[in-house]
C-alpha positions as CSV (number, residue, x, y, z in Angstrom):
1,M,190.2,232.6,171.5
2,K,188.4,229.5,170.0
3,I,189.8,226.0,170.0
4,G,189.1,223.4,167.3
5,I,190.2,219.8,167.5
6,V,190.9,216.9,165.3
7,I,190.2,213.1,166.4
8,L,192.0,210.8,163.9
9,N,190.0,207.3,164.1
10,Y,191.3,204.3,162.4
11,N,189.4,201.2,162.8
12,D,188.8,202.2,166.6
13,Y,185.4,203.9,166.6
14,E,184.5,202.9,170.3
15,R,187.3,204.9,171.9
16,T,186.7,207.9,169.1
17,I,183.1,208.1,170.1
18,E,183.8,207.8,173.7
19,C,186.5,210.6,173.7
20,A,184.1,212.9,171.4
21,N,181.2,212.3,173.6
22,H,183.1,213.8,176.5
23,I,184.7,216.6,174.7
24,I,181.6,217.6,172.7
25,H,179.9,219.2,176.1
26,Y,183.2,221.3,177.1
27,S,182.8,224.9,176.9
28,S,186.2,225.3,176.1
29,I,185.9,223.5,172.8
30,A,184.3,225.1,170.0
31,Y,184.7,222.8,167.1
32,I,185.5,219.1,166.5
33,V,186.5,217.3,163.4
34,I,186.7,213.5,163.4
35,V,188.4,212.1,160.4
36,D,187.9,208.7,159.6
37,N,191.3,207.6,158.0
38,G,190.2,204.8,155.5
39,S,189.0,202.5,158.1
40,S,188.4,198.9,157.0
41,N,185.8,198.3,159.3
42,Q,182.2,200.0,160.0
43,S,184.0,203.1,161.7
44,F,182.7,206.0,159.4
45,K,179.0,204.5,159.7
46,Q,179.3,204.1,163.7
47,I,180.6,207.7,164.0
48,S,178.2,209.2,161.5
49,D,175.4,207.5,163.6
50,F,176.7,209.0,166.8
51,S,176.8,212.2,165.1
52,N,173.2,212.1,163.8
53,L,172.4,211.0,167.2
54,I,173.7,214.1,169.2
55,K,173.1,216.5,166.2
56,S,175.9,219.1,167.6
57,P,176.5,222.0,165.3
58,K,180.4,221.6,166.8
59,L,180.8,218.3,165.3
60,K,182.0,217.6,161.5
61,I,182.7,214.1,160.2
62,I,185.1,213.6,157.2
63,K,185.8,210.4,155.6
64,S,189.3,209.6,153.7
65,D,189.2,207.0,151.2
66,V,192.5,206.2,151.7
67,N,194.6,205.6,155.2
68,G,197.5,207.9,154.3
69,G,199.0,207.7,157.9
70,Y,199.0,210.2,160.9
71,A,200.3,213.4,159.3
72,S,197.8,213.1,156.2
73,G,194.9,212.1,158.4
74,N,195.4,215.1,160.8
75,N,196.2,217.5,157.9
76,I,192.7,216.9,156.6
77,G,190.9,217.9,159.7
78,I,193.1,220.6,160.4
79,N,192.8,222.2,156.8
80,Y,188.8,221.8,157.4
81,L,189.4,224.0,160.6
82,L,191.7,226.5,159.1
83,N,189.4,226.9,155.9
84,N,185.9,226.7,157.4
85,T,185.9,228.0,161.1
86,D,187.3,230.9,163.2
87,S,189.7,228.5,165.1
88,D,192.2,230.3,166.7
89,I,194.0,227.2,168.2
90,I,194.0,223.5,166.8
91,G,194.2,220.4,169.1
92,I,195.3,217.3,167.9
93,V,193.5,214.6,170.1
94,N,194.2,210.8,169.9
95,P,191.1,208.5,170.5
96,D,192.9,207.2,173.7
97,I,193.0,210.5,175.6
98,F,190.9,211.7,178.3
99,F,191.0,215.3,179.6
100,E,188.9,217.6,181.6
101,N,187.3,221.1,180.5
102,I,189.9,222.9,182.4
103,L,192.5,221.8,180.3
104,G,191.1,223.7,177.4
105,E,190.7,227.0,179.6
106,Q,194.0,226.7,180.6
107,I,195.5,226.3,177.0
108,K,193.5,229.5,175.8
109,E,194.9,231.4,179.0
110,Q,198.3,230.3,178.6
111,F,198.3,231.2,174.9
112,R,197.3,234.6,175.8
113,N,199.7,235.2,178.5
114,H,202.7,233.7,176.7
115,P,202.7,234.8,173.0
116,D,206.2,233.3,172.6
117,F,204.5,229.6,172.7
118,A,203.6,228.2,169.6
119,I,202.5,224.7,171.0
120,L,201.0,224.0,174.4
121,T,199.8,220.8,176.2
122,G,199.2,219.6,179.7
123,M,201.2,217.0,181.9
124,Q,200.4,213.6,180.3
125,T,199.9,210.8,182.8
126,D,198.8,207.2,182.7
127,K,195.3,206.1,184.0
128,H,197.1,205.4,187.4
129,G,198.4,209.3,187.6
130,N,202.1,208.5,187.0
131,V,203.8,210.9,184.7
132,S,204.4,209.7,181.2
133,K,208.3,209.2,180.5
134,R,207.2,210.0,176.8
135,A,205.7,213.1,177.5
136,F,208.3,214.9,175.9
137,W,212.0,214.3,175.0
138,R,215.4,216.0,173.8
139,E,216.0,217.5,170.5
140,L,217.1,215.0,168.0
141,T,220.4,216.3,167.0
142,V,222.6,213.8,165.3
143,P,224.3,212.0,168.5
144,Q,221.0,211.9,170.1
145,F,219.3,210.5,167.0
146,I,222.0,207.7,166.9
147,I,221.2,207.2,170.6
148,S,217.6,206.7,169.8
149,M,218.3,204.3,167.3
150,S,219.8,201.9,169.9
151,P,217.4,200.2,172.2
152,T,220.2,199.5,174.7
153,A,222.0,202.9,174.2
154,S,218.5,204.6,174.8
155,K,218.0,202.4,178.1
156,L,221.8,203.1,179.3
157,Q,221.1,206.8,178.7
158,N,218.1,206.6,180.9
159,L,220.1,204.6,183.5
160,L,222.8,207.1,183.7
161,F,221.5,210.3,183.3
162,G,218.1,209.6,185.1
163,D,214.6,210.2,183.8
164,Y,214.7,213.3,181.5
165,V,210.9,214.1,181.9
166,I,210.8,214.1,185.7
167,K,214.2,216.1,185.8
168,K,213.0,218.4,183.4
169,I,209.9,219.4,185.4
170,K,211.7,219.7,188.8
171,N,214.2,222.1,187.5
172,S,211.5,224.0,185.9
173,N,210.5,227.5,187.3
174,G,206.9,229.2,186.4
175,E,203.8,227.6,185.1
176,I,205.1,226.1,181.8
177,V,207.9,223.6,181.1
178,D,209.7,224.7,178.0
179,V,210.4,221.5,176.0
180,P,212.0,220.5,172.8
181,T,209.1,218.4,171.4
182,V,206.1,216.7,173.0
183,E,204.1,213.8,172.1
184,G,201.8,213.9,169.5
185,C,198.8,212.1,171.3
186,L,197.5,215.7,172.7
187,F,198.7,219.1,172.0
188,F,197.6,222.7,170.7
189,I,199.0,224.9,168.3
190,R,198.2,228.4,167.2
191,A,196.2,228.3,163.9
192,S,198.4,231.1,162.5
193,V,201.6,229.2,163.3
194,F,200.5,225.9,161.6
195,R,199.9,227.9,158.2
196,K,203.3,229.1,158.5
197,T,204.6,225.4,158.9
198,G,202.7,224.1,156.0
199,G,201.2,221.9,158.0
200,F,202.5,218.0,159.0
201,D,205.1,216.7,156.7
202,E,203.1,213.7,154.8
203,G,206.6,212.2,154.0
204,T,205.8,209.9,156.9
205,F,202.9,207.6,157.7
206,L,203.6,207.1,161.4
207,F,206.2,208.2,163.9
208,M,208.5,211.2,163.8
209,E,205.7,213.7,163.0
210,E,206.3,215.3,166.4
211,D,210.0,215.9,165.7
212,I,209.7,217.2,162.4
213,L,206.9,219.8,163.4
214,A,209.0,220.7,166.4
215,S,211.9,221.4,163.8
216,K,209.9,223.5,161.9
217,I,208.5,225.8,165.0
218,R,212.2,226.2,166.2
219,N,213.0,227.5,162.7
220,L,210.1,230.0,163.2
221,G,211.6,230.9,166.7
222,G,208.5,229.4,168.5
223,K,208.7,227.7,172.0
224,I,207.0,224.6,172.8
225,G,205.7,224.1,176.3
226,V,203.8,221.8,179.0
227,I,201.7,223.4,181.3
228,K,202.2,222.0,184.5
229,D,198.9,222.3,186.6
230,V,196.7,220.7,184.2
231,R,196.8,216.9,183.3
232,F,195.5,214.3,180.7
233,I,195.7,210.8,180.5
234,H,197.0,208.7,177.9
235,D,196.1,205.0,177.7
236,H,199.3,205.0,175.6
237,S,199.4,203.3,172.1
238,A,196.1,201.4,172.8
239,T,195.1,202.1,169.3
240,I,198.5,201.4,167.6
241,G,198.9,198.3,169.5
242,K,196.0,196.8,168.2
243,F,197.2,196.8,164.7
244,I,200.9,196.8,164.6
245,S,203.0,193.9,165.7
246,Y,206.4,194.8,167.6
247,L,208.7,194.3,164.6
248,N,206.4,195.7,161.8
249,R,206.2,198.8,164.3
250,V,210.0,199.0,164.4
251,K,210.0,198.7,160.5
252,I,207.5,201.8,160.1
253,M,209.5,203.7,162.6
254,N,212.7,203.1,161.1
255,K,211.3,204.4,157.8
256,S,210.1,207.6,159.3
257,K,213.4,208.1,161.2
258,R,215.2,207.7,157.8
259,Y,213.1,210.3,156.1
260,Y,213.7,212.6,159.1
261,F,217.6,211.9,159.3
262,C,218.2,212.4,155.7
263,K,215.8,215.3,154.9
264,Y,216.0,217.4,158.4
265,L,219.1,216.5,159.8
266,F,221.2,216.3,156.6
267,E,219.2,218.2,154.4
268,G,219.0,215.7,151.4
269,K,222.7,215.1,151.1
270,A,224.0,211.5,150.3
271,L,226.1,211.4,153.2
272,G,222.9,211.0,155.5
273,T,221.5,208.2,153.5
274,V,224.9,206.4,153.9
275,L,225.3,207.0,157.6
276,F,221.6,206.3,158.2
277,S,222.0,202.9,156.6
278,G,224.8,202.0,159.0
279,I,223.1,202.9,161.9
280,E,219.8,201.0,160.8
281,A,221.8,197.9,160.2
282,V,223.2,198.0,163.8
283,S,219.7,198.7,165.1
284,W,218.2,195.7,163.6
285,L,220.9,193.3,165.0
286,E,220.0,194.8,168.5
287,Q,216.3,194.2,167.8
288,I,216.5,190.7,166.5
289,F,219.1,189.4,169.0
290,I,218.3,191.5,172.3
291,M,214.9,193.2,171.9
292,V,212.8,190.5,170.5
293,P,214.1,187.9,173.2
294,Y,213.4,190.4,176.0
295,V,209.7,191.1,174.6
296,F,209.3,187.3,174.2
297,I,210.4,186.6,177.9
298,K,208.9,189.5,179.3
299,S,205.1,188.5,177.7
300,R,205.7,184.8,179.1
301,F,206.5,186.4,182.5
302,M,203.4,188.7,182.6
303,K,201.1,185.9,181.3
304,N,202.4,183.5,184.0
305,N,201.8,186.1,186.6
């Protein structure tokens, strides 16, 4: 089995080049496509210079003149792999990710051993080795979606019912943890399955892509899993955090959540739009009167210490 990966870059060529420079030497990776997603700086030139310097047949650089977001940019790279290579497995890799060659080898082995899994990834940690609380999460049913829209309800759920990720890992038997959804910073999907899904839904610019793809996978009867014995490091939101302020990030996320809620949970029915508008109004009140002061106080405290 051959793995082709996509690295999506937006104004972050240093991390993108660093990420690609590690992966290019891995025997487990057959192809690498870097998509420059309409960067406004010198990213495309810098990445092209890197490509010209190393002259690897594994590496392909593609420039998108427009930043269409996560789904659109990754689709460009994935479609190149599907149409121009013999990749059996497609990997999505954020620039702020670091993983070892063994992860790629394990991905191929576990896909061979477990044909029922459509998506696999490793165990996500921070740079200190702590397992990420956002490595995977619950399926967004309507009740769970409403909880996810509320910062206070989400925190209360975690407080009352414990850490979902750690609990799921501990209660799982075997090599793979069967999960509803994995974070899109690094995962691998069978090329044949990705074709059947029709690709990432480009109705979102950023956020919710994982939930939409997971919904499509479940509809196809596929499973999503985390291999417990291999890890990767995610410097979480290092790239996003550079360019998106807190409230603007919430605004973009809510727009994507509206799209998911109305299209995938209510299948385009008018009731979905009405319900979401009410949920969003409450969510914004929480953000303005609870979360913004919390973020401000927290940042001041960290600055003083």
